[in-house]
C-alpha positions in Angstrom: 0.0 0.0 0.0 3.0 2.3 0.6 4.2 1.7 -3.0 0.7 2.7 -4.3 0.9 5.8 -2.2 4.2 6.7 -3.8 2.8 6.2 -7.3 -0.2 8.4 -6.3 2.3 10.9 -4.8 0.3 10.7 -1.5 2.7 11.2 1.3 0.2 10.4 4.1 -0.4 6.9 2.6 3.4 6.3 2.1 4.2 7.2 5.7 1.2 5.4 7.2 1.8 2.1 5.5 5.5 2.5 5.4 5.8 2.9 9.2 3.7 -0.2 9.7 6.0 -2.1 7.4 9.0 -0.8 9.3 7.6 -2.0 12.5 6.9 -5.5 11.0 10.4 -5.7 9.7 11.8 -4.8 13.1 9.5 -7.2 15.0 10.1 -10.1 12.7 13.6 -9.6 11.8 12.5 -10.2 8.1 15.2 -9.4 5.6 12.6 -9.8 2.9 10.5 -6.9 4.3 13.6 -4.8 4.8 14.6 -5.3 1.2 11.2 -4.4 -0.1 11.2 -1.3 1.9 14.6 -0.3 0.5 13.0 -0.8 -3.0 10.2 1.5 -1.8 12.7 4.4 -1.2 13.5 4.3 -5.0 9.9 5.1 -5.7 9.7 8.1 -3.4 10.7 10.5 -6.2 9.4 14.1 -5.6 8.0 13.0 -2.2 11.5 12.8 -0.9 11.2 16.6 -0.2 8.4 15.8 2.4 10.0 15.8 5.8 7.8 12.9 6.9 8.8 10.8 3.9 12.5 11.8 4.5 12.2 10.5 8.1 10.6 7.2 6.9 13.5 6.8 4.5 16.0 7.3 7.2 14.2 4.6 9.3 14.3 2.3 6.4 18.0 2.9 5.9 18.5 2.0 9.6 17.0 -1.4 8.9 19.8 -2.2 6.5 22.4 -1.5 9.2 20.8 -3.7 11.9 
């Protein structure tokens, strides 16, 4: 759903579903979810300028270092 939000350029949808997916990745330790989220960052495009989306991107980047 976060990817759909990125395609629709809807930062609220990206952040809401993205944060849920980050929480799932942390709780489960799933590398698959973390990789999918890293792919989501590539789809942010112009949404990257939104501070909420930028913070989500930073959280996702932290998943790769854990």
